N, C-alpha and C positions, 0 to 999 in steps of 0.2 A: 580466616587467619588466628595463627597463636598469637597472644601476649602474653610474656612471662611476667609474674608477678615476684617480688623479692619483700620478705618480709622484713620489717626494720625494728620491732619490737624490743628483742635483743639487744640492739644497739643505739640508733640513732632517733629510734622515738623516746628512749630512756634517757639518751644521751640531751636530746633538746628538750624533754617535759621537765625531769628530776638531776638535770647535771650530773647523767650516771651514777645514779646511786642504788642501782638494782642488782640486789647481789644475789650469786645464783642460787638459792634456796626459797629465791621468789620464784623464779621459772621453771626450775627442777621436774617440776611435777605434771610441764605440759609441753616436755622436750617431743617426747613420741607424737604425741597429738600434729602437732607443727610439723614433724617430721613425715605424716601421713595426709597432710589437708591439700601436697599436690602443688605446692611452691617450686617456684626454677630454684629460688637459694634462701636463705637464712642469715642475712645481716647480724653476725654476731660478737663480730670482737674487730680488733683494729679503734681508729678514733680517739678518744678518752678513755676508753674503758681498760687499757693498760693504766694509765695515770692512775685513774679512781678506784681501782681494784688494790692497788698498793696505798694509795694516800687515805683512801675512807674507808673500804672494805675490808684490810685486812686478808685478801685474796692472793693465791699467786694467780697471774694471769693466764699463765701457761696450763694450770692445772685444770682450771675452768674451762679453758679452749678443750684439753684433752676429755674433761666431763659431760659435756655438749657433744662432741664427736662418738661419746661412747652411746649415747641415746640414741644421736641423729644418723640414721643406717643408710638412707635412700635420699635425702636432698644435701642440695651442696652449700656446704660452709663458706660463707662470702666474708672479708674485712676491708677496711678503709685504711690505706697505706700513704702514707706524707711523704712518697718517693724518698730525697736522701735525708728526708727527716724523721721516715721512719713512723714514729709515734711520740717523738717529741717535738720540740719547738727549736733545734738547730740543725745543723747538717752533720752526719755522721760520715766516717772514710766506708769507702766501699766496700773494704773486707766485712765491716760490720753489718751494711747494708746486704750483701750478699748473704750472709750467714744467719742472717735474722730472717732472709726467706724461705731459707734451704729448712730452718728448724720451723718456721709456721705451716710449710707443707707436712715435715715428718709428725706435728702435734695435732692435724687436721684441717688449715686450709683448704678451699679449692678453688674459689675463685679471688684474686686480688686486684682489688678497684684501686687504681694508683694514679696520685695527681700531683701536683704542685701547684704551690697556691699563686703563683705569678704565671704558668699557662708557660714558663721556661724548662719545655721539654730535654734540656741537657742536664736537668737535675731528677728524672724518672729512668732514664735510660738504662742503666745499672739494672736499678728495680726488676723492670720489665726482662731485659735479660736474664737473670736470673729464675725470675719465675718460670718463662721459656725453657730453661735447661731444667729443672725441677718437673718438668711436665705438668703445671697448672693451669690456668684459667688466667691471662693476662688482661685487663680492662681499664684501657689508659683513658683519661679524664680530661674533658674542657670544664673549667670554670666558669661557668657564665657569671657578666656583669654589663654594667650599661655603663657607658662613659662617652664623652667625646672622641675618644679612640677608639671602639670597639664597634664592629657592624657585621654583616653578614658573610662577606668575602673574608673577613680574618680567621671567623670561626672554622668555615670551610675548609681554609688554611691548615688551620690546627689539624682539624679532623685527617687531612691526606698526610700529615707528619706523624700523628701516631700510627697510622696505618705502615708508615716505611719504617717504623720501631719493632713490627711486627705482630700489634696488639691482637687479640683475639676478638676486640668489641671494644666500643667506645661509647662512654656516658657523658651526657651533658650532664654537668653538676650546678643545681640552682640551688646553691644553700642558703639563700636568702627569700627565696619563694618570690623570686620579681620577675620569673619567665614569663608573661602574656600567652593567653592562647594564641593569636595571628604570630605571634613572635615565635612559639613553640613551632608551630605548624610551619612556617617560614625556615627554620633553624632546622628543622629533620629532614626537611624536602632539601634541603641543602648537602647536609652532609651524608644524604641517601644516594644524593646524585654522584655524590664525591669521592666516596669508599664504598667498599665491597663488604667490609663485616658492619653486623649487626650494631643497631644504636639502642642506646636503653638512654632513660630521661630519671634523674631522680631533682624534687620538686620537695617543698615545704607549703603548711597549709597557713601560714605565718600572715600574708595577704588575703585569702581568703580566695588566692586564682587556683590553685594547686588543682582540682578536680576537672575544670574548666580544661587547665592546661593539658593534662594529661590526654583527653578524650581528644586535641587538636592534632596532639602532638603522634596518637595510636593512627590518626586520620591521614595524616601524613607520611605513616608506614613504620613508626617507631615499632622497637621490636620487645622491649620490657620495661616498667615501672618499677617504682619503689613505694610501699605503702603501708601502714600500720595497722594492726588489729583497732577495731575502732575505740576501745575502752583508753587506747593511748595514740588515739590520732588527734587531728585537728590543731590549730593553736600552730604553735613553732615547730610540730611535730610533721610526719607526713601524711596526706587524704589515707581517708579509711580504707583498709583492704575489702572488707563487705560491700561499703559502695559503688568502689572500682568494679567490683566483679561485677556485682547485680547489673550496673550502667553497662558495661561492654559484651555481656551475654545476653541483652535485649537489643544490643544493636549488631547482633550476630556474630561475636568473635569467638574463641574459645580461650578460656583462662586454665583450663586444668584445676581450677580449685574446688574443692567440695563445700556446700555450703554448710553440710550440718556440722562438719569439723570444724569452720571457721567460728561458730556460734559455741562452740565448745571453747574454744580458745580463745574467745571473747569472754564468754560467762566464766572463765577462770580468772581473766585481769580484771574484772571490775573491782572484787574487794580489797585488790593490791592497789589498784588507783586511789580506793578510796582511805585506804591505809595512809598513801603520801599526800591527798590532801588534807587529811585530818592532823598528821605531823607538820604540815606547814611546808614540805620540800616539794610538792605541788603548786605555784603557785596561781595564783588566779588572772595574773598578766599573761604570762605563757599560755593560756588556754584559748584565747579570745582570738580576736581578728584585728589585727594593726596596719592599716593600710599604708601609715605612715613608714612604714618598711620599705614602701617604695622608692622612698626618699632615700632613708637613712642605710638602706640594704643588710641588716646586720640577722645573719643568720639564726636561728633559734638557740643551739648550744650555747653561743656568744650571748647570745639574750640573755638566758637563765641565769648563766655566770656574772653577766656583768651588773644584774638586779643583786646577786647572793653578794658580790663583791662590795658595793654601795651598801647595802643593808649592814654589813661587816663594822662599815665607816661612819656610820650612823648617818648616810649621805643619799639615801634613797629618795631626799624631795630633791635630788641633784639629776634624776635620769633622765627628763626631757633635755635638759641644756647638753647632756653628754651625748644624747642621741642626736641632736641638732649640731653637735660638735664633729660627728663621726665622718660624715662628709666631708669635712672642711678638710680634716688630717687626710684622710683618703688622696685627696687631690692634691696635697702637698705631697705626697707619696708617688703620684706618678697612677694614680687610679689603679691598684692592685685589686683583684678580685678579694672580696671579703670571707676568706677560708680559711682555718686552720694553716698554719700559725699567725696568716696576714689577720682575721680577723679579732684574735684576741688582743695582737700587738697594737693595732689601729685603736681596737676599744679601750685598753688598758691607757694611751697616750690622750686620746680625748678624756678619759676620766682625767687625767692629771691634769690638763691645760683647765678643764673647770673648775676641779679642785682647791689647784694653785692660785687660780684668778688671773692667770697670765699664761699666754701661750707655750709653751716648749722652754718654760721655765726650768721644768723637771725632762730631760728625755729618757727614755727607758735603755737600757742597754742593747735590748732586742733592736728597736728601730735605729740606734747606732749602727748596730752590724748587718741590717738592710740596707741604710746609706752607705755603705762602706762595699756593699755587693757582696754579701755573704749568703744573703738567698737568692741570689741569681739578678737577670735583666728585669728591671722595674718598668711594667707595661708603658709608659708613658713619662713625659719628660716630670724631672724632680724637681721641687721648690730650690734653687740652686741657694737663695740663703738661707736655707735649713743646712744644705748639704755642710757649704762654710763654715755654718758655725760648730757643728756635729763634728767635723773630718779635721777641720783646724789646720789647713794646706795638706792631710795624709789624702795619698792616691786612692781610688777606690778599686777593686779588685773587677777587671773585666772578663776574666776566664770564669772557669768551673771552679766553683770555690774546694769542693770534695777534693779536686787536685792538687790543694796545699794542705790537704790532711795525711797525717802519717796512717797506715793500718794503726788496730786498736786495740782488737779482739785477742790474741794472745798474751798481748800484753798486758792486758786488765785480766785477763783469766789469772795470770802469775801472779798476779798484785794481791786476788783477792783468796787466792789459796782454798783455806778449805771451809772460809763463809760462802764460797760458792759450791752447790752440792750438783749443778750440772751447767751445760753451755747455756742454758737459759737462762739460768740464774745470772751470768756472766753479761746476756744481752739487757737481763732487768736493769742490772746495775749501770749499764753504760748509759742507756737510755734516763734512769731517775736515778743518781749516785746515793742520794740521802734517803730515799722514800724506798729503796730497795734493800738496803744496810739496815735499815729500821726492821723490815719488813723480815731479813734473816733473821735478824736479834730474836725477832718474837718468834717467829717460829722456833729456831733453837730452845728457846726457855719451854716454849708449849711441848717440845719434844721430850724437853727432860721433864716435864712434870709429869707427861703419860710415861716416862719410864719411871719414873718416881714413885706413882701409883701402883703399877702394873708391879714392880716387885713388893711393894705392903701388900697385894691384895695375895701375891705367893706364900709371903710369909704368913700372913692370917691363915692360910689354906695349911701350911706346913704344920701348925701348932694345932 
């Protein structure tokens, strides 16, 4: 049996460990080796990469994708797409979603892993439909969590709903690393019996369960797993690529991976890891095993960002209190899976509750939008006292929120005028207006400096 490996070092591994601060220059030199190592796909885009490129790295995320594609000729490039949320934290109109998918394909994405934080598949149907129209691979996600309202039958039903949408494959997304080995075996087995498309599994090493969980899932028929090259594995990242490759080959599975190239890739990333440890971006906390995550269910990217936020407010000593408050906020909101954007929303609200010394003294605008129904159906019953306090008599939305949104792409393109140099720029602006505008102006200033330098050089040569 063939087990497909998706390498995450270019996206989720660096998002989970260093809050997506790895610039293109750090991994440019290893892309061709990654391409020849035998991976099923390279996850390299989506998630928080878009935000981070504009906010911290001064990179055009679209150009970053094109540069990766220019060097990766054989292996499929994969991205994580938040359904109607795309790469941001709110829902966008259907025209924006369709245009984003279209341009993502044109710029190099082959596989779209599409999820909705609430498993409300009304919020991914447009994205899935457009991926299919563009001839790319649509992989629908089931966000895994545990709660009094989540069970095996529910997950099997979600798998059937995804297959009915026309997805090419299904991924169980265990963003907090809380899926145990027996649970994985039972869940994958139930899905394989319920659907005919391939089933993949994504987990993290946060709780230490990851490698064992993967093995049991594969024994149940799992078709593919996500791993990270060992220098950027473990902790809140994925289990190590080399470890699973070694294990599965011993068990008689075909991985398609080339051992010598995996070593080259890891040797390349070792000094890069050391750099991030030295400059403090790779915090020791996210590198260890944290079994308390089985209780608070915080995914890797959320945890690394939460630590950074508390440090910025000189409140890192409150981390344990915030982590203890997370399950309470989650219960109040109807047990949503803790995946972007819900993970950030719940984490920020938990921190606000702790730092204010009073629960829901301050309620974020995102939580207010959630309680209004802008993010979709809550998985379970929501705390009605909280709803009444926040909505103050306002009726919540019961339909698909995107149906209430006016088309925005052409209107925004016209408003931006010459500031946007491409349709990709327009989408960057729609997703992150302030960040994109700052980036556009910085890019323009840089272009002007280059032109001025070129003119001065020519003037000197003329003399």
